[in-house]
VMD Tcl script that draws the C-alpha trace (Angstrom):
set ca {
  {-4.64 28.96 55.78}
  {-2.34 26.02 53.97}
  {-3.07 24.27 50.13}
  {-4.58 21.33 51.67}
  {-5.31 20.98 55.68}
  {-4.23 18.79 57.34}
  {-7.42 15.86 58.62}
  {-7.87 14.46 62.15}
  {-10.07 15.14 64.95}
  {-10.50 18.52 64.96}
  {-10.83 18.67 60.92}
  {-12.30 15.74 60.06}
  {-13.52 16.96 56.25}
  {-9.67 19.03 56.11}
  {-11.54 22.08 55.49}
  {-9.62 24.39 54.09}
  {-11.40 28.44 53.52}
  {-14.09 29.01 51.44}
  {-13.17 28.87 47.28}
  {-15.82 30.94 46.19}
  {-19.44 31.98 46.52}
  {-22.21 31.90 43.54}
  {-24.81 33.86 42.45}
  {-28.21 33.85 40.13}
  {-30.80 35.60 39.42}
  {-32.99 37.51 36.37}
  {-30.21 40.54 35.38}
  {-26.81 38.64 35.64}
  {-24.99 41.07 34.05}
  {-26.28 43.61 36.09}
  {-24.98 41.65 39.37}
  {-21.58 40.85 37.73}
  {-21.30 45.17 36.40}
  {-22.10 45.57 40.64}
  {-19.06 43.11 41.29}
  {-16.85 45.22 38.55}
  {-17.35 47.73 39.89}
  {-16.73 46.20 43.79}
  {-12.79 45.52 42.39}
  {-14.16 42.55 41.18}
  {-12.82 41.09 37.17}
  {-14.03 38.45 35.01}
  {-11.11 35.45 34.24}
  {-12.72 32.62 32.91}
  {-16.45 31.05 31.74}
  {-17.21 28.31 31.94}
  {-17.92 26.57 28.50}
  {-20.33 24.25 29.10}
  {-22.57 26.40 31.48}
  {-21.68 29.68 30.84}
  {-20.50 30.78 34.42}
  {-18.83 33.83 34.30}
  {-15.73 33.38 37.81}
  {-14.45 36.89 39.07}
  {-11.76 36.93 41.03}
  {-10.43 40.00 43.77}
  {-7.23 38.24 45.59}
  {-7.85 35.15 46.84}
  {-12.03 35.36 46.51}
  {-13.32 34.26 43.46}
  {-17.27 34.88 42.64}
  {-19.31 32.65 39.80}
  {-22.40 34.35 38.51}
  {-25.06 31.86 35.98}
  {-25.18 34.40 33.20}
  {-27.21 31.71 31.56}
  {-29.19 29.84 35.00}
  {-30.26 26.15 33.53}
  {-31.43 23.50 36.16}
  {-31.31 24.35 40.42}
  {-30.20 28.13 39.53}
  {-32.69 29.39 37.23}
  {-35.07 27.61 39.94}
  {-33.09 29.74 42.25}
  {-33.88 32.29 40.77}
  {-37.45 31.92 40.50}
  {-37.72 31.21 43.83}
  {-35.51 34.05 45.60}
  {-34.59 36.68 42.52}
  {-30.70 38.05 43.28}
  {-29.75 35.28 45.09}
  {-25.98 33.43 46.63}
  {-27.61 30.08 45.02}
  {-24.00 27.94 46.29}
  {-21.04 28.47 47.54}
  {-17.85 25.92 48.35}
  {-15.81 25.13 51.13}
  {-11.57 23.95 49.63}
  {-11.48 20.71 51.41}
  {-7.92 18.21 51.04}
  {-9.66 15.69 49.17}
  {-13.00 16.50 47.80}
  {-14.49 12.86 47.56}
  {-13.70 11.82 50.57}
  {-14.78 14.64 52.54}
  {-18.68 14.73 50.65}
  {-18.05 10.92 51.59}
  {-17.71 11.80 55.25}
  {-20.44 14.26 55.41}
  {-23.16 12.01 53.98}
  {-21.37 9.92 57.52}
  {-21.66 12.66 59.41}
  {-25.63 13.51 58.26}
  {-25.27 15.86 55.52}
  {-27.27 15.52 52.67}
  {-26.35 15.13 48.87}
  {-27.91 17.88 46.62}
  {-29.35 15.66 43.81}
  {-30.10 16.34 39.96}
  {-28.03 19.59 40.16}
  {-25.67 18.03 37.06}
  {-22.66 19.75 38.50}
  {-24.13 22.88 39.43}
  {-21.97 26.03 38.02}
  {-19.08 23.40 37.30}
  {-20.82 21.34 35.34}
  {-19.64 18.52 34.10}
  {-21.54 17.03 37.02}
  {-19.57 17.29 39.11}
  {-20.52 15.53 42.26}
  {-19.65 16.35 45.53}
  {-21.82 19.53 45.87}
  {-24.43 19.24 49.45}
  {-27.90 20.62 49.99}
  {-27.04 23.78 52.03}
  {-29.02 26.52 53.09}
  {-32.50 27.56 52.10}
  {-31.81 24.79 49.19}
  {-29.11 25.95 47.84}
  {-25.28 24.52 47.47}
  {-22.42 24.00 49.61}
  {-19.92 22.24 47.46}
  {-16.76 20.80 48.15}
  {-13.80 21.01 46.58}
  {-9.33 20.31 46.15}
  {-8.77 21.77 43.79}
  {-6.25 25.04 44.93}
  {-3.39 26.04 45.13}
  {-0.34 23.76 44.94}
  {-3.04 21.20 43.21}
  {-3.90 22.82 40.36}
  {-7.27 25.62 39.42}
  {-10.26 24.73 40.09}
  {-11.17 26.61 36.16}
  {-8.32 25.40 34.76}
  {-10.65 23.61 32.07}
  {-13.14 27.01 31.51}
  {-12.61 29.67 28.99}
  {-10.18 32.23 29.75}
  {-10.70 35.87 29.22}
  {-7.94 37.57 27.39}
  {-5.27 39.97 29.53}
  {-7.74 39.52 32.68}
  {-4.08 39.18 35.22}
  {-3.84 42.77 33.72}
  {-6.66 43.65 33.57}
  {-7.28 42.59 37.37}
  {-4.34 44.04 38.62}
  {-5.73 47.77 38.08}
  {-9.85 46.80 38.65}
  {-8.76 46.06 42.20}
  {-9.78 47.82 45.10}
  {-7.32 45.70 47.57}
  {-10.18 43.32 48.28}
  {-8.54 39.50 49.53}
  {-9.96 36.89 51.54}
  {-13.52 36.13 52.05}
  {-13.51 35.97 55.85}
  {-17.43 35.04 57.16}
  {-20.60 34.56 55.45}
  {-23.49 34.77 57.41}
  {-26.75 33.00 57.44}
  {-29.85 34.19 58.36}
  {-32.20 31.34 59.59}
  {-36.42 31.18 60.26}
  {-37.45 31.26 64.35}
  {-36.64 28.29 65.68}
  {-33.76 26.63 63.67}
  {-30.27 28.12 64.81}
  {-29.22 25.46 66.54}
  {-30.51 23.28 63.58}
  {-28.26 24.87 61.54}
  {-25.38 24.97 64.03}
  {-25.50 21.90 64.61}
  {-25.59 20.61 61.23}
  {-21.68 22.99 60.83}
  {-20.96 20.93 64.36}
  {-21.76 17.44 63.61}
  {-20.65 17.85 60.17}
  {-17.40 20.08 59.22}
  {-16.73 20.32 63.88}
  {-17.55 24.17 63.40}
  {-17.37 25.63 67.59}
  {-18.92 28.57 68.65}
  {-16.75 31.25 68.58}
  {-19.45 34.24 69.32}
  {-22.95 34.75 70.33}
  {-24.96 38.04 70.47}
  {-28.42 39.14 71.53}
  {-28.43 42.56 69.75}
  {-31.81 44.74 71.04}
  {-33.19 47.97 69.04}
  {-35.81 50.08 69.97}
  {-37.97 48.24 68.76}
  {-36.52 44.79 67.55}
  {-33.97 42.34 68.07}
  {-31.97 39.21 66.44}
  {-29.22 36.33 67.88}
  {-27.09 35.43 66.50}
  {-24.33 32.70 67.26}
  {-20.65 32.95 65.21}
  {-19.77 28.91 64.19}
  {-15.99 28.80 62.86}
  {-14.44 26.10 61.02}
  {-11.30 24.23 62.62}
  {-9.18 25.70 60.11}
  {-10.34 28.87 61.40}
  {-10.89 30.36 57.77}
  {-14.42 29.82 57.51}
  {-16.90 31.71 60.09}
  {-20.16 31.74 59.79}
  {-22.06 33.30 62.13}
  {-25.99 32.54 61.58}
  {-29.12 35.06 62.77}
  {-32.27 34.74 64.01}
  {-34.84 37.05 64.79}
  {-36.16 37.39 68.10}
  {-39.69 39.17 66.53}
  {-42.32 39.02 63.59}
  {-40.38 42.54 62.12}
  {-37.06 42.70 62.45}
  {-34.79 43.22 60.02}
  {-33.84 38.94 59.55}
  {-37.70 38.60 59.59}
  {-37.73 41.18 56.68}
  {-34.47 39.30 55.29}
  {-37.18 36.42 54.99}
  {-39.46 37.44 53.86}
  {-37.88 39.27 50.54}
  {-35.96 36.38 49.81}
  {-38.74 34.14 50.58}
  {-37.00 31.92 52.44}
  {-33.20 31.57 54.69}
  {-30.30 31.54 53.36}
  {-27.15 34.01 52.77}
  {-27.46 37.77 53.56}
  {-24.03 39.13 53.96}
  {-21.05 38.27 52.59}
  {-17.23 39.65 54.51}
  {-14.33 40.45 52.30}
  {-10.83 41.30 53.44}
  {-8.24 44.66 53.43}
  {-5.19 45.64 54.20}
  {-6.56 49.57 53.96}
  {-10.33 49.49 54.70}
  {-10.05 53.26 54.70}
  {-8.34 53.66 50.63}
  {-10.67 50.22 49.26}
  {-13.73 52.01 50.70}
  {-13.02 55.59 49.49}
  {-11.79 53.88 45.78}
  {-15.55 51.86 46.37}
  {-17.44 54.85 46.70}
  {-15.73 56.93 44.04}
  {-17.10 54.74 41.78}
  {-20.36 54.83 43.30}
  {-21.02 51.34 45.64}
  {-22.83 52.61 48.12}
  {-22.75 52.29 51.80}
  {-24.75 51.53 54.99}
  {-24.93 54.81 57.18}
  {-24.14 55.18 60.65}
  {-25.76 56.93 63.68}
  {-23.74 60.44 64.09}
  {-23.49 59.55 67.99}
  {-21.64 56.53 66.82}
  {-18.42 58.62 66.03}
  {-18.32 60.39 68.88}
  {-18.15 58.19 71.74}
  {-15.32 56.43 69.71}
  {-12.37 57.70 71.79}
  {-14.34 57.62 74.79}
  {-14.97 53.45 73.94}
  {-11.43 52.83 72.52}
  {-8.72 55.15 74.23}
  {-5.80 54.82 72.44}
  {-7.04 53.53 69.37}
  {-4.73 54.76 67.14}
  {-7.36 55.23 64.21}
  {-8.28 58.67 62.22}
  {-11.55 59.48 63.20}
  {-12.47 61.61 61.00}
  {-11.11 59.76 58.30}
  {-13.71 56.93 59.68}
  {-16.83 59.63 60.38}
  {-15.99 60.57 56.78}
  {-16.73 57.57 55.61}
  {-18.62 55.62 58.24}
  {-16.44 52.78 58.71}
  {-16.56 51.29 62.09}
  {-14.31 50.74 65.02}
  {-14.45 47.81 67.78}
  {-11.74 45.55 69.60}
  {-9.86 46.71 72.69}
  {-5.98 46.52 74.11}
  {-5.66 42.23 74.61}
  {-7.63 41.29 71.18}
  {-6.97 44.01 68.75}
  {-8.82 45.73 66.32}
  {-10.93 46.22 63.44}
  {-12.34 47.91 61.47}
  {-15.69 47.26 59.49}
  {-18.11 49.08 57.27}
  {-21.54 47.00 55.00}
  {-22.49 47.70 51.70}
  {-26.42 48.55 51.02}
  {-28.22 45.75 49.92}
  {-26.65 44.72 46.79}
  {-27.75 41.32 45.35}
  {-32.03 41.47 46.19}
  {-31.57 41.37 50.18}
  {-28.15 40.32 49.82}
  {-25.13 42.84 50.89}
  {-21.35 42.79 51.27}
  {-18.75 43.71 54.46}
  {-15.54 45.23 54.59}
  {-13.91 44.66 56.93}
  {-10.06 45.26 57.87}
  {-8.56 42.98 61.03}
  {-5.58 44.47 63.06}
  {-5.31 41.00 65.26}
  {-9.06 41.48 65.97}
  {-10.49 37.84 64.89}
  {-14.15 38.60 66.42}
  {-17.32 40.08 64.75}
  {-16.85 43.95 66.46}
  {-19.39 43.61 69.05}
  {-19.72 47.05 69.41}
  {-20.62 46.82 65.96}
  {-22.80 44.25 66.01}
  {-25.11 46.87 67.73}
  {-24.86 49.87 65.15}
  {-25.19 47.66 62.33}
  {-28.37 46.63 63.55}
  {-29.14 49.80 65.07}
  {-28.83 51.56 61.45}
  {-30.75 48.70 59.88}
  {-33.64 48.60 61.59}
  {-33.43 53.18 61.95}
  {-33.46 52.50 58.49}
  {-36.53 49.83 58.99}
  {-38.68 52.16 60.97}
  {-38.26 55.25 57.77}
  {-39.34 52.49 55.74}
  {-42.15 52.43 57.93}
  {-41.03 48.32 58.19}
  {-41.81 48.89 61.36}
  {-43.37 51.25 64.24}
  {-42.49 52.79 67.38}
  {-44.40 54.79 69.93}
  {-43.15 58.38 69.59}
}
mol new
graphics top color blue
foreach p $ca { graphics top sphere $p radius 0.5 }
foreach p [lrange $ca 0 end-1] q [lrange $ca 1 end] { graphics top cylinder $p $q radius 0.2 }
display resetview
């Protein structure tokens, strides 16, 4: 990833990675505290909007402390929620105008969103959320230079970090029949292409997932659609009251230390059936990882000799039905095909335990 992505036919809007995810909800201080447990540190406060920036590595999360406008209405509709995300681009004005010319719609009446100052380059995103395009990052300067700086945040970040580095991908859960609508949106507007397609079935439910990847190869957005009325995707849509961001994946170079630190701080992770760990050596011979440490921490592994490995784990629901993924890539650029099924099975098992879905004895 470069500081300013080259604009060409393959990357017509010059996308260059994620800049931030934006959150709103009825208990913003609890959201901030939860992110701090995950290793994020408050660095800046927008003097106009009161929005707090939390940072770790190259990842930024924005939280509305006193939601106004779109953020307060979004919270009324969805509860604790992700009401926006930002793509880095080479030139925000040109990218915004190019997006409109390619079929996107401007987000109207949002008065600059989290950035304030009537920031003009905001598009309509998934489920009424905001999609910002921003060009202040890296050598072009910080988007947060005009914000109030939190004293001593650099040292606080070093002490609080759990080793998370980059926002790797985030998913959208969409209504049945809408996967192609959103894959078409990202393809026609930003020239995303399909990276992977999954057809996942559990004991009683199923889902389709289509992973889209941007021309810069740094923005990945899997789209999940239910195959029935009872799957975890449909439960998300009911709980969230609409389509939206389901989980956010964050990278680390040492998943064991990161996860163990987060667990010690009280962050809860999803469990995985015991047989998953019993079959790792058979499924991935010569993988070279510590299976007992994986078992202890419930960390998943996938890949192959040809494609490399990845290790990943998912938190419990963190903001409403939204959760996080911790991922370490060891040469593998996929999403963990085998792990996708294991994740689906573990969430479905929880649904069965809670009585959301029923299966024959």
